[in-house]
N, C-alpha and C positions, 0 to 999 in steps of 0.2 A: 359456510357449510354447517349444517346441523350435526353436532358431534354424536348424536344418538344413532346416526346411520351405521356406526361401527358398534359391535357388541362390546361388553365390558372386557371380555378376554383379550380382544385386540388392543384396546386402550392400555390394559395392564402390561401387555408385552411391549408396547411402545414406551410407556412411562418408566418402566424399570431400567431403561437405558438413559434416562434423563437424570440430571443432578437433583439433589434433594430440594434445593431452592426453586428449581424449575417446576418440579412436581407440585410443590405448595402453591406456586403461582398459577398453575393450571386449575387448581381447585377453586381459585377466586374468579374464574371466568364465567362459569354457569353452574346451575344446580346439578346438572347431569354429571359433569366432570368432578364436581365437589363430592358427590356420592361415591364416585370411583376412587378418588384420591383418599377418601376416608376408609377405604377397604383395607382391612387388616392383612389380607393375603398379599397385597401389593407391597406393604411395608416389610413383611417377612422376607420377601424376595430381595428387597432393597437392602435389608439388614445383612443378608448373606453376602451381597456384593461388597458392602462397606467393611464388613468384618474380614473378608478375605484380603482386602487391599490395605487394611490397617496393620500397624506393627503390634497391636495389643492382642492379648488372648482372652477370650470370653468363654463361658460355659456353652455347652451344646444348645442348639436352638430349641430342641424338645424340652430341655430342662428350663429354659427361659419361658417357654409357653406355660409350664406348670406354675411359674411364679406370677402369672397374670400381669405381665409387664406390657406397657404400651410401646409397640415397635415403632410407631410413628414418631413419638417423642425421642426414643432411643436413636433413631436415624438422624433426627435433627441435631441432637447433642453431639453425636459422633461426627457428623459432617462439619459442624462448627469447630470442633477441636482438631480433627485430622487435616482438613483442608485449610491450613494456615501456612504462614511463612516460616513457622518454627520447625526445626529439625529435631525429631525425637531420637535420642541416642539410648542404647542399651546400658544397663548398669555395669559399672566397671568390675563389680565383685561377683554378681550372679549371672551376668550376660543376658538378663531379661529386660523387657520393656515395662514389666510390672513386677516390682519386688515383692517377695513374700514377707511375712511378719518377722522371721528370723533375720533377714537381710536388713530390714528397716531398723530393727533393734540394735544390731551389731554395727552397722555401717551407715545408719541414717544421718542425714545432714539437716539440722534444725535451724530454721530462721524464725526468730521471734519478733513480733510487732506489738508494742504496747502504746496505744495512743492515749496520752494523758492530757490534762487541761493546759499544761504549760509546755511539757516536753513529750516527744515521742521517742521511745527507746527501741533500738533495733539490736538484736543479738545475732551475729553472723555465725555460719557453721564452724568457724575456727575460734569461737567464743570471744570474738571481738565485740565490744559494746560501743555503739554509736548513738548519737542523739540528734534530734532535729526539732526545731520549734514547731509546736502544734498550731500553726497558723498558715493560712493560704489566702492569696489575693485574687479578687474578682473585680476586673475593671467595670465601672459604671457606664451605662450608655451615655453618650455625649452629644446627642442631637441638639439639645438646647445650647450646649457650649459652642458647637459649630455655628449655629445660627447667630448667636450673639457676637461671636468673633468675626463673622463674615460681614456684618453690617458696617459700612463705612460712614463716618461722620460727614455730614454736609458741610461744605466750606473748607477753607484751608488751602495751602498751595498744592501743586501737583506732586511734589516730592513726598509730602505726607500721605497723599492718596496712594501713591505707588507702594509705600511701605505697608500701608494697611492692606492693600491687595496682596502683597507678598505674604504677610502674616496670615491672611485668610486662606491662601493657597496651602501654606504649611500646615495650618490647622486641619484643613480637609484631608491632607495627606496623612496626618497623624490619625485622623478619624478612620480612614480606610484601613490603616494598619493596627486598629484596635486589637489588643491581645485578648485571648481567652484566659481562663483561670491559670495562674502561674504562681510559683513560689517567689515571694519578694526578697528572700534571703539568698536563694541559689541562682537567680537569673538577673544579674545587674543590667543586662542590655534591655530587657523588657521593662525593668524598673525605671531605667533612664528614659525610655520612650514615654512611659506613663507620666513621669515628672515633667516632660516637655509639654504634655497636654495641659498641665496645670498653668503653664506660662501664659496662656491666652487671657487669664485673669478672671474669667467668669466664676471659677470655683471660689475665688476669694470674695467676690461681690455677692454671690447668691448663697445665703446661709443654708437653704434647703439642699443644695448640692453637697454640702459637707456632712450631712447626716447619713447614717447607714441606710441602705435601701430597705424598703418595707419587707421585701422577700427574705432578706438575710439579717434582719434586725435581731432575731432570736439567736443567731449564731455568733454575735459579736460580744466578747467579754472585755474586761478591763485591759488585758494584755493587747487585744486587737485594737482598742481605741488608742492606747499609748503608741502602738506601732505606727498607726496612721499619722499621728501627730509628729513623732520623731522622724519618720521618713519623709514627711511632707507630701503625702499622697491623698488628699481629700477626695480625689476622683476614683478611689478604689474602696471596695468593701473588703476588709481583712477579716476573715471568719475563722471559727474554731472547728476543726474536723471532729474533735471530741464531742462538741455539742451536736454536730450533724449525725453522729452515731446514735443519738437518742431521738431523731426525727425521721420518720419513714420517707417523707417527701424531699429530704435533703441528701439522699444517697449520692447524687451526682457530685457533691462536695467531697464525700468520703472517697468516691471512685477516683476523682482527680488527684487527691492527696496521696492515696495509696499508690497510684500509678506513678506519681512523681518520685516517691520513695524507692520503688522498684528500679526506676531509671537512674536516679541519682546515686544509689548505692550498688548498682549493677547486680541486683538480686534475681532478675528474670532468668538468666542462664542457669543459675543454681537451682531455682525452684522447678525448672523444667525436667531435671533429672529424676529418674523413677524412685530413688531412695530419699528424696528431699521431702521435708515437712515444713509447712508454714503454720506456726503456732500463733494464732490471733487471739490476743487477750481482750475479751469482751466485757464491757461495763455491765453493772448489775441491771440497769433499766433498759437494756437493748431488747428490741421487740423481735418476734419471729419474722415479721415481714421484712425487716432490715437484714436479718440473717440470711434469708432467702436471696435477697438482692445481692448481698455480699458473696455468697457462694456462686451464684450465676456469673458474677464478674470474675471471680478468681479462676474458675474453671474454663469459662468460654472465652474470656479476653486475656487474662494474665496467663492462663493455661498452666497453672501450678499442678504438681503431681499429687500432693496430698495436703489436706487442711485439717487442723484441729482448732475448734472454737472452745477456748477454755475460760471459764469465769475467773476473774482476777483473784478472789479470795482463795480459790483452789490452788492457783499457782503459788500463792504465798505459803499455804500450808504444805505444799509439796516440797518447798525449799528446805523445810526442817522436818519433813516426813512425819507429820502429825495427822491423825485421823479425826480427833475431836479438838476443836479450838474456837476461839473468837478472834476475828481479824478486824483490826482498826486500820483503815487506809485513809490517811489525812494528807491530801495533796494541796495544790495551789488554790483551787476554787471550790472544792467539795471534800466532804469527809463521809466515808461509808463504814458501817459497822455490820458485820454479818457473822452468822453461826455456821460452822462446818461440823457435821456429824457423820461419822463413819465414812469419811472421805467424800462427802457430798454436801454441796451448799444447800442448806435447808430453805425451801421455798417459803416466802412470807416472813422468815426470821432474819430480815436485814432492813436497815434504814440508811437513807442517804440525806445529808444536809448540805445546803449550798454555802458552806463556810470552810475556809482553809487558810493557807499561808498568806494569800492575797489580802485578807482582812487584817492581818497583823500589820502589813505594810500600809494599808489604808489608814489604820489608826495612827501609825507613826506620821503619815502625811498630814493628818488633821492636827496633830500636835505641833507641827511646824508652822501652823498659821500664826502662832505667837512669836515666831522668830523673824529674822530679816526677810523682806518681801521676796528676794530672789530665790529663797528656798522653795517657794510655792511653784517654781518652774520645774522642779525635779519630778519626773514621771514616777507614778507609784510602782511601776514594774521594776524600776531600778532600786527600790527599797526592798523588794522581794528577792534578795540575794543572800548568799552565805556570809558575805562581808558584813551585812547588817544583822542577819539573824543570829550569828554567833555572839553578838553583843547583847541579845535579848535573853531573858530568862523567865520561865514560868515558876512563880513562887510555890514552895511546898505548902505553906500556910500563909495566904496573902494577908489576912486580917492581922495575924500575930506579927508578921514581919513589918507591916505598916506601922504598928504601934512601937516596935523596937527600933526601926531604922531611923537614922538621923537624916540630914539633908543628903540627897542623892548626889553621888559623884558623877559628873558629866563625862561622857565618852565621846571622843573625836573619831568620826568614821570617814574614811576617804572613799569617795565614789568615783567611778569612771563611767561616763555616759557616752556611748558611741553616737556621735553627732552627725546626722545627715541633714538637719534643718538648722535651727538657730540655738540649740542648747549648748551650754558649756560642756567641755569634755571632762573636766575634773572639778569635783566639789569636795568640800570638807564640811560635814554636818556634825553639830554638837548636840547630843541628846542626853537626858538625865533619867528621871523617873518614868518617862515614856517607854523606856526599854522594858519596864516591868508591867506597866499598865496595859500596853497594847496586847501582849500575849494573854493577859488576864481577861480582857474583854472578849477576845476571840474564844478562849477556853470556856468562859461562862456561857457564851452563846451556843456552844456545842452541846453542853449538858450530857456528856458521854456516859457517866455512871448510870443515870436514869434510863438512857437508851439501852444500855446493856441489860438492865433489869427488865425492861419491857420485852426485848427480843428473846430472853431466856425464860420468861414467865410461862408456866405450864409444863416445863420439862421436869423429869425426875430429878430429885436432889443429887443423885450420883452423877447424872449427866451434867448438871449445872456445876458441880464440884470439878468435874473433869475439864469443862470449858474454862472456868475461872482460873484453873491452874495453868492454862496455856492461852494467854492473851497475847497475840502478836500485833505489834504496831509497825506500820510501814508508811511510806510517803514522805515527801520532803518536809512537811510541816511537823512531823514527829521528831525531827532533828533539833527542835527547840530544846535548849538546856532546861532540865527539870520536868519535861513532858511525861516521861515514864513514871517518875516518882510521884508526881501529882495524881496521876490516874490511880496508882496503887493505893495511895492514901485515901482518896475519895471512895474507892470501891470497898476498902476495909471498913469504912464508916457505914456504907450502904448495905454490905453483906457481912455483918459481924460474925455470923455462924460459919462463914467460910474464910475468915481472916487468915487462918493458918496456911491455907493452900493457894491463896490469890498470888498469881505471879504474872507480871507484865514484862515481856522480853522484846528487845529489838532484834532485828535480823542481821546476819553477817553482811558486810559490804555496805554499799550506799543504800539508804532507804528509798531513794528515788527510782532505782532500777531493780529492786528486789522482786517485783511482779514479773518483769521480763526474765530475770535469771531463774526464778522459780519455775517458769514454764518449761525450761529445759529438763526439769526433773519429773514432769508428768509422764507416767508410763504409757507406752504404746498399747492401744486396744487390740484385742484379738481380731484377726483379719480373715474373713471368709466372704467372698463376693456373693455367694448364693444364699447366705443366711440373712433373711430379712429382719430377724429379731435384732441383729446387731446394728441395723440401720435405724432403729427406733430412737427418737430423741427423748432423753430423760432429763427433765428440768434439774438444774444444779449439778450436772455432770458434764465432763468434756465431750464434745460431739466430734467424732472422727469421720472423715470421708476421703476416699481416694478418687483419682480420676476415673478409674473403671467403674467404681460404685456410682459416681455421678452420672456417667453415661447410661447406666442401666436404670437407676432409680430416680435420678434427678433430685429434687428437694422434697419428695413426698413425705418423708419423715417430719420435716418441719411444717409442711403444709397441713398435715393432720393435727399437729400440735397447736395450730393457730386457733 
């Protein structure tokens, strides 16, 4: 039947009783229906229906029309959020499904997520701090493995042929049960299944199977490679979600990892509440495109109530309530230096170097090449621990100490390696001057004083003075003994005119989780769902969005910023 036999008015009356997904499907059938489906009047009627059936309260439709909003997109987002298995409950304090600013400030529950290169830190609403390895496993396709294991050798007795046939059947069964992405630390059943797939032997014979997949090669760091070796899973790609946060095409890795954390730590019921806030600590090089993908996932699939994307340096400065400062964040695999002025991260005044605590451990491992051969079996990741790092020291004046120091006294370090493969569980390592040389090589590669000079160049002297007087260091790599004093000494030599005010300070508590804890001190922004100016994205500032704002505006603010 030709749909044009009915006038548009009849079709609109029919379609307004259909679901949003059905209406959108009708628009894909022919040009005539597509023109009707794109009619704004139809979606205004549909919005009235959805709004009346939803527990949320929105401004009057006439006011929404003045805001020039797209009702079609609003209906789609509303339908995706409301028509789910989740049950929305009113706030315990204000009895509303959409808390106002005062309720969020007084009774808000904050969940903080900071995805680092080695650890992901989670702060729960009761200020409990939990951590999880920043790694996720993705099984490799095993078609070649199945084919290789299925081929029976010619000759031999019947018993051997039966055994091969049985092994082939088991291999096919394992292939059918191939897992999707999963956490290799939290899911021992799936990990065991993947290790069984290795038992067919093709992974040992074929060197190409043991290499990271081309698709995920850029997401594998040293910790990932060590994990594959220690767990004995060459048939899996162990990837870094922190690296995926910097690649627009790898958001599916971030999505799987964040979803796992929500499930593993039972965060979804908490974030569904109207006064809950998810504080997501974003890295400096995170793109707008990935922010948009992240917000779509959090609101449409995780169905969180409110999100704040906060740059990590701002979280650090909020912990000590500083408006002007320089933040040095030196972690396991990277070090960033950034300038915060008037409570805002200055765009363009930050640098990031791919050097961190891992490189100290790597230098220690290289020094072990001169020691007994068995020491070469120790994974580098097991040298990047506090047990080892507390024995290391960054010299205040390396050249002078080298001239005055006699033979270095060797330190015995006991290591415990969790063994899933063929590694020993307990090691005793004896190190001498390597404990001083390894941190020195890492620090020299960073060249932090020169970077600080570069990012403050062009600022007024008074502003530079204020920043140099408040240099904050955070990250596990800054726990190295002598790190703070060495930076102060080098900065005093580079900025002799500001020598009297230069101050480098560590943050209270553990340096590893200071970004996550600082996010709990970021103030809540003013909340007005009809004020479009508040939804404008400002680079270097926290970006706040509630569930209701997302339904009305989507990610337009970030789209315009791209």
